[in-house]
N, C-alpha and C positions, 0 to 999 in steps of 0.2 A: 472636782478633782477626778472625774471618771477617766479622763485621759491618762492620769497617772496609774490608775488601777489597770488600765488596758495595756500598759507597757509590759514587755517581756521581762522576766526576772533578771536576765543579763543587762537589759536596758536600765532597770531600776538600780542595779549595782553600779553600772557605768555612770548613771546620773549622780548617785551619791558620791562616788569617788571623783567625778568630774567637778562637782560643786566645791569639794574640798581642795581639789587641784587648782581650780580657778582662784579660790581664795588665797592659796599659797603663791600662785603666780602673781596675783594682785599685791600680795605682801612683798614679793621679791621686786616687782616693778616699783612699788612705792619706796622700798629701801634703796633701789638703784637710783631712782629719780632724786631722792633726798640726798644721797651721797654725791651725785653729780652736782646738785645745786649747792651743797655745802662746799664741795671742792672748788666750784666756780667762784663762790663768794670768797673763799680763802685765797684763791689765786688773784682775784681782783684786789683784795686787801693787800696782798703781797706786792702787786703792781703799784698800788698807791704808795706803799712804803718805799718801793724802789724809786718812784717819782719824787717822793720827799727827799730821799738820799741824793737823787740827781739834782734837785733844786738846791740842796745844801752845798753840793759840790760846785754847782754853777755860781752860787753866791760866794763860795770860797775862792773860786777862780777869778771872779770879778774883783774881789777884795785884793787878791794877790796882783791882779792886773793894775788896780789903782795904786798899790804899794810900789809896783815896778815903775809906774808913771811918776810917782812922787820921788822915787829914788833917782830916776833919770834927771829930774829937776835939781836935785841936791848935788849930784855928782857931775852933772853936765854931760853925761853920756847920752848917746842916742837911744831913744825909746824903741824897743824892738817888738813891743806888743802889737796885736791886730787892731788896726784902726777902723776897718770895715765892719759895721755892726752885723752884717749878714754872714760874715765868714768866720767869726769866732765860734767857739763850741756851743755857746748858748744861742747865738744867732742861728746857726745851722739847725740846732734842735728845735728852736722856736718856730721857725718858718716851715720846717718839715712837719711838726706836730700840728701847726695851723692848717695844713693841707690834708691831714689824715682823718680817718673815720673816728678815731678816738676823740678828736676835738668835737665832732658833731655829737658824739654820744655823751660828752661831759655835761655836767650840770650847768645851767645858765650862770650861776654865781661864779663857778670856776672859770667859765669862758670870759666873764667880765673882768675878773682878776687877771686872767691871762692876757686879755687884750690891753689892759692898762700898763703892762710891762713894756710894751713895744716902744712907746715914746720915751720913757726914761732911759731905756737901753740905747735907743738911737741918740738921745741927747748926751749920754755918757760917752759914747764913742765920738760924737761930734766935738765934745769939749777936749777930748784927747787930741783930736785932729788939729784943733785951734792952738793947743799948747805946743804941739810939735812944730807948728808953723811959726809961732812966736819965738820959740827957741832957735829955729833956723835963722830968723830975722834978728836975733840978738836981743829980743825983748824978754828977758828973763822975768822981769817984774810982772809984766802982763801975763806971762805964762803962769807964774805962781798965783796971781790973782784969779785967773780963770780956774785953776785947779781948786783954789780954796772956795770960790763962790759957786762954781758950776759943777765941777767933777765930783766933789764930795757930796754936793746936794743931790745930784742925779744918782750917785751911788747909793745914798741913803734911801732915796725914793724907790730905787730898784730893789734894795734889800727889804724894804717894807712890803713891796709887791710880792717878792719871793716868799717872805714869811707868811703873807696872807695865803698864798697858794699852798704852802706847806701845811698851814692850819687846816685849810679845806681838805687837802689830801689825807691828812691825819684823821680828820673827822669822818671822811668817807671810808677810810680803812677800818676805823673803829666800828662804824655802822655796819659795814659789810661783815666784819667779824661777828658782831652781835647777831646779824641776820643769819650767818652761817650756823652759829650755835643754836639759834631758834629753829632753823630748818632741821638741824640735826636732832634736836629734842622732839620736834613734830614728827619727823620720820620714825624715830624710835617709838613714839606713842602710837603712830599709825601701824607700825609693825606689830607692836604688842596687841593692839585692838584687832588687827586682821588675824593674828595668830589665835587670839581668843575666839573670834568669830568662827575661824576654820575648825578649831577644836570642838567648839560648841555645835557647829553644823555637823561635823563628823559623828559626834556622840549622839546627837538627835536623830540623824538619819540611820545610824546603826540601831538605835532603840526602836524607831518606827519600823524599819525593815525586819528586824528580828521579831518584833511583836506581831507584825503581819504574817510572817512565815510560821511562827509558833501557833498563832490562833488558827490558821488554816490547817496546819498539820494535826493539831489537837482535835479539831472538828472531824477530820477524816478518820483519825484513830478511834475516837469515841464511837462514830457511826460504824466503823469496821467491827469493833467489839460487840455492838448491838447485833449486827448481822451474824457474827460468829455464834452468838447466843440464840440465834433463830428468830430474832425480832426484825421483821421486814416491813413494819407498819410506819416507820418514821417518814417525815416529810423530806423532800429532796433538799440537800444542802444548798445554801445560797451561793450563787456564782457572782463574785464581785468584780470580775475583770476578765481580760482575755490573755493574761499571762500564763506561765506554766502551771501555777497553782490553780487558776481558774479553769484551764483546760483539763487538769487532773480531776478537779471537783466535778466538772461536767461529765467526764468519762465515768467517774465513780457513781454519779446519779444514774447515768444510763445503765451501768452494770447492775445497780440495785433494782431499777425498774425491770430489766430483763430477768433478774432472779425472781422478782415477785411474779412476773408473768409465767415463768417456767414452773414455779412451785404451784401456782393456781392450775396450770395445765396438768401437772402431775397429779394434783388432788382430783381434778375432774376426771382424768384418765383412770385413776384408781377407782373412783366411784363407778365409772363406766365398766371397767374390768370386773368389779365385784358384781354389778348388775348382770353383765354378760355371763359371768361364771354361774350365777344362780339360774339364769335362763338355760345355760348349757347343761347344768346338772339336771334341771327339770326335763329338758329334751332327752338327755341320756337315760333318765329314769323311764320316761315315756317310751323311748325306743326299746329299752330293755323289756318293759312290760309287753310291748307290741310283739317283739321277737319271741318272748315266752309264749304269748297267745298263738303266734304263728307256728311255733314248735308243737304246741298241743294240737292245733288243727292238723298239722302235718302228720302227727302220730295217728290221729283219727283217720286221715286219708290212707295211711299205710295199713291200718287195720281193715278199712273198707276194701282196699285193694287185695288184701289177703283173702277176705271173704269172697270177693269177686273172682279171684283165681280159683278158689275151691268150687264156686258155682260154675265157672267155665269148665273146670275138670269134670264136674258132674254132667254138664251139658254134652261134653265130648263123649262121656261114657254112654249117656242116653242115646246120643246120635249114633254111636257104634252099635248099640242094641237095636236102634231103628234100622240101621243098615243091614244087620243080621236078619232082622225080621223081614225086611224087604226082600232079602235074598231068599229066605224061606218062603215068603209069599209068592215070589216069582216061580220057585220050584213047585209050590203047591198049585199055582195056577195051571201049570202043565199037567198036573194030576188032579185038577179040581173036579173033573167030571165024576170021579169016584169018591171024592172026599170033601163034599160041600160043607159038612159039619165042621171038619177040621179047618176048612178055609174060613168059615164064619168065626170060629174061635180065634184063629190067627188074626182075622181082621179086628176082632174085639181087642185082642192084646195090642195090636198095632194102634188102634184108636186111643187106647189108654196110654200107651207110651208116647204117642204124638201129643196127647194132652199134657202129659208130664213134661215133655220137651218144650211145649209152648209155655207152660208155667215157668220152666227154668229160664227160657229166653226172656219172658216178661220180667222175671226177677233180675236177669242181667240188665234189662233196659232200665228197671227202677234203680239198680245200683249205679248204672251209668249216669242217671239223672242226679243221684246223690253225689257222685264224684264230680259232676259238672258244678253243682252248688258249692262243693268244697273248694274246687278250683277257683270259682268266683270269689269265695271268701279269701283264699290265698292271694288272689290278684289284688283285692282291696287292701289286704295287709301289706303286700309288696309296695303298692302305691303309697300307703301311709308311711311305710319305712323310708321310701325314697324322699317323701316330703320332709320327714323328720331329719334325714341325713342332709338334705338341702338347707333346712333351717339351722342345723348345727354348723354347716360350712359357712353360712352367712354370719352367725354369731362369732365363729372363729376368726373370720376376716375382720370383723369389727374389733376383735381383741388385738389384732396386729401381730407382732412378732411372737407374743406370748401364746397366741392361739394357733400357731402353725401346726403343732402336733395334733390339735383337735381337728384341724382342717384335713389332715391326712387320714385320721380315723373316720371322719365324716365321708370322705371320698371312698374309703374302703367299704363303709356301710352302704353307700350309694351303689358301688359296683356290685356288692352282694345282692342288693335289692334288684338291680338290673338282671343279674343272673337268675334270680328267683322268678322275675317277671317273664324272662325268656322261657324258663323251664315250664312255668304254668301255662304259657301260651302254647308251647309244644304239646304239653299234656292235654290242654283243651282241644287242640286240633285232633289229637289221637282219639280222645273221648268222643268228639263229634263224629269222627269216622266210625268208631265202634257203635255209637248210637244208631247211625244210619244202617250199619250192617245188622244190628239187633232188630231194628224195625222191619227190615226186609225179612229176617228170619222169622220174626213173629208173624208177619203176613203169610209167609210160606207155611208155617206151622198151622196157622188158622185154616189156610186152604186145605192142607193135608187132613186136618181134623174134620173139616166139612166133608171132604171126600170119603174119609173112613166111615163117617156116619151114613153117607149114602150107600157105601158098600154094605154096611150092617143091615140097613133097611131093605136092600135089594139082594141079600145073600141067597134068598131062595130062588131068585131068577138068574143065578150066576152062570148057569149053563149057557143061557142065551147071550150072556154078556161077558164070557170068559176072555175074549180078545180085548174088550174094553178094560176088564179088570187087570189083565196082564200088562196092558199099556199103562194103566194107572200105577201098577206096582213098579214098573220100570221108572215111571215118573217119580214115584216115591223114593226109589233107590237113588235116582239122580239128585233129588232134593236133599236126601240125607247125606249124600256125598258132599253137596254144597254146605250143608249145615256142619258137617265134620270139618270141612276146610275153614268155614267161618269160625267154628269153635277153636280150631288150631290157631288161626290168626288172632282171635280174641285173647287166647292164652298168651301168645307172644306179646300182644299189646299190653296185656295186664302185667307181664313181667317188666316191660319197658316202663310202664307207669310206676310200678313198684320201685324200680331203680331210680326213676326221677324223684319219686317221693323221698327215697333215701337221701338223694342229693339235696333235696330241699331241706330235709332234716339236718344234714351236715351243715348247709349254709346257715340254717337257723341257729345251730350251735355256735358257728363262727360269729354270726351277728350278735348273739347273746354275749360271747366273750368280748367282742369289740365294744359293745355297749358298756360292759363292766369296765373296760379300759378307759372309755370316755368318761365314765362316772369318776373313776380314780383320778384321771387327769383334771377333771373339773374340781375335785376336792383339793388337789395340789395347787391349781390356779387360784382357788379361793383363799388358800392359806398364804400364797405369795401376795395376793391383793391385800390381805389383812396386814401382812408384814410391811408392805409398801405404805399403807395408810398410817400405820404406827410410826414409821420413820418420817413421814411427811408432816405428821401432826406436831412435831417439834418446831416447825416454822410457823410464825404468826404473821399473816398477811392481811 
């Protein structure tokens, strides 16, 4: 009966009402057919009764015809009745009926009785013809004898034949009436049976259809209640057909499977978000620690830069002293002939000051190396911060829409790290230039120191070498001028480095604040992931 289950609901209803309607039509057709048959039987019975009446009438007419014939014999009047057996009323009906379809449809017994009437009827009219002939010839006795022996005998035979026909017609009429009543009873029984079958079929189909609909709807309702309670573990509802109920059940199963898949995806996504939140919190904490370390290192660099600025100022002061001494030496050189002792003392002082300047320049070189190491450390911290920011951006991208705020924070951290990287590179290039200048100054100071030593050793021969000494003093003056210029440039570079270090410190503060914001956002995301997990746990898949 799968074909019945595959029918649409409207087709099922149409089929049920169609069966009932067909049974009602069959009942109506049966009733109409029975009525027609009963009516036909009653009409045929009435025709038979009319034939009986006609036969009686014919019999009466022939009796009257015979009485008229006998009356004419008694009174001597001329007989006016019909002598031709084919022209009397009975004769006309007889031969007309014999040629009709009714004769062919009559029963054999009736036809035999009908055929036996022809000869007596003919003989009856022939006897009348003989009587009238005898009367015309004046043979009244012969006419009376013919009437007594032939006419009455033929009339009696004819009456017997008509009575036999009347009996047959009456029997057929009674049989037809009985058949009509039987057909009427059968039609009534068929109508009652058909009505009962129609009512039973209607009730049965209503019960089956209602049961089918109620079972399907109850199954859908029960499964919907389970889903509303969060239970998504049920098996798919069976689809028993392709009708509207089957299509709705299939759609309901598809919806349930989609909900199961959606809840599983939400659960998995919640777990991923929770894991990503933990990772992001760890990254934020690591970034905050790194930024804190970077700030500490930056503070150390700032302190070193302040010390370097003080050293540069001292170098500038010593360089100025060296320049003054060189000027005095130059003036003394012009007067050296008389004051060699003063020149020797001035050269000693100059040698000591050059040595101090050399030590100061070396110290500047050492501080520059320390600044370079600090910048390398800042560079490493910047690269680590950039990697941490990139890792945070990747985790935020994995989190999807919920991690968009963390992606912005990660991008800000990465931008700050980039700015720190650029600043450290700039400071590194400045420090490299400063180191080169300091190395040159150290070389020059070492050369001056060696020259001063030579001057001390040869001070007693200064008179012979005054011109060389004067030239050396001028050279010293030029070199001190260069040292002063280099010291001034170094002071400017130190101030620039100090400003850059301050900028790095500011960036570090901003990075630390951004890291705190990332940590706070991570905590919020973790709380949201926990709430999502709690809400999803009510569904059982």
